[in-house]
N, C-alpha and C positions, 0 to 999 in steps of 0.2 A: 439306388440310394446307398451311400457309403456310411451312413450314420452308425451302424453296428461296429464297423471297423474303426471308425474315429473314436468312439467311446471306449472300445477295447484297448486301442493303442494308448489313449490318454490314461486309462486306469492302470495299465501296465507301467507306463512312465511314472505315474504317481507312486506306485509300489517301489520302483527302482530309486526314485528320489528319496522316499522315506527310509529305505534300507541304507542308502548312502549316508544320509544325515544321521541316522541312528548308529553308525559306526562300522558298517561293513567295509568302508574305505580304509579304515585303520587296519583292519584284519588283512586285507589284500596287500597293503603296503608292507606289512610285516612278514608276509609269506611270499618270497620272491618267485618260487616255483609256480605258485598259483597265478601270479601276475604274468609270468612267461607263457603259461598254458592259455590264459585268456587272450594274450596278444597274438599268439600263433593261430588260435581258433578265430579270432577277429579278422586276421588277414585272410584266412581261407574263406570265411563267411563273406567278406567284402569282395573277394575275387569272384566268388560264385554269383553274388547279387549283381555285380558289375556285368558279368557275362550274360545273365538272364535279361538284364535291363538293355544291354546292347542289342540282343537278339529280338527283343520284343517288337511287335509289328507297329505299335502305336495307334492302332485303329480303335474306334469306339466299339464297345460291346453292344450287341443287339439285346433287347429286353430278355429274350429267352436264353441268352448266353451268360447273363449276369450271375455272379456268385450268390448263393443263398445267404441270409444273414448269419447262419451258423458257420458256413465256410469263411465268410468275411472275418468273423470273430476269431476263428481258429488260425487263420493266416496272420492276422494282426498280432495275436498273442505270441505266435511262434516267432515272428520277425522281431517283436519287441523284447521278449524275454530270453530268447536264445541267440541274440545278437551280441557276441562278446564285445564288439566295438561300442555299442550303446552302453553296455555295462561298464566298460572302462571309462567312457566319457562321463557317465553319471557319477561313478565313484571318484574318478580323478579330478573332475571339475567341481561338481556340486558337493560331493562328500568332503573334499579337502577345503573348499571354500567355506563350508559350514563350520569348520573348526575355529574360525575367527569370531564366531557368535556364541552367545549363551543366553539362557533365559528367554525373555520375550523377544529379543532380537533374533534369536535362532528360530523361534516360532514364526516370526514375520518373514524371515528368509525362506523358510520351508514353504509357507503359504504362497509367497511370490513365485518361487520355482514351480510349484504345482499349477498356479493360475496361468503362468506364461506357457507352460507345457500344453495345457488344455486349449489355450488361445491359438497356439501354433498348430495343433492338429485340426482344429475347426477351420483355421485360415487356409491350411493346405487343401482341405476338402472343398472349400469354397472356390479356391483358385482352380482346382481341378475341374470343378463343375463349369466355371466360366470358360476355361480353356476348351472344354468339350463342346461348348456352344459356339465358340469362335472358330474352332478348327474341326469342322465336321468330317473332313477327309483324313485327318490324322497326320498331315504332313508336318506340322509344327511339333506334334507329339513325338514323332520319330526323331526329329532333330534334338528335342529336349532329352529323349531317352539316350541318345548317343552322348550328349554332353554330360548327362547324369552319370552314365557308366564311366566316362573318363574321370569325373570328379571322385567317384567311388573308388576307382583303382588308384587315383592319386592319394586318397586318404589311407589306403592300405600301404602304399609305399612310404608315406610319411610316418605311419604307425611303426613300420619296421625300422626306419631310419632313426626315429627318436628313442625307441625302446630297446632295441637289441644291439 
């Protein structure tokens, strides 16, 4: 069951959203060297994640091979909070978008971002569970991993092209 990872990822995303809306985005925009460091780290992170995704076998884990809830949480937290690309996305998109709002509107914007984030993580987990049932041999998962890796690498290339 992926519930611990889903909740951990959603909580981390909520934290990033709150930090972005509370002004971290303004700080990073005003310190260009920090932005550059995050971009470079994000590209390296995406290259690594793309490589591990590309190499992943795509097979389903047997019950004895599944990660413990603690390991699921630690992996989800590390991928969520130490992913410079996610940080840049949260700050660049949500943080700067929040600058258009104030008062109750800003609170509603914040709540909407958090609710959509939680919905996204639970939807991903549900889709993964459904895919696991439909693809017992892991053939479709291998194809999806290859496509995901290509998209991750494309994101890294776009990140370089836009920001450097």
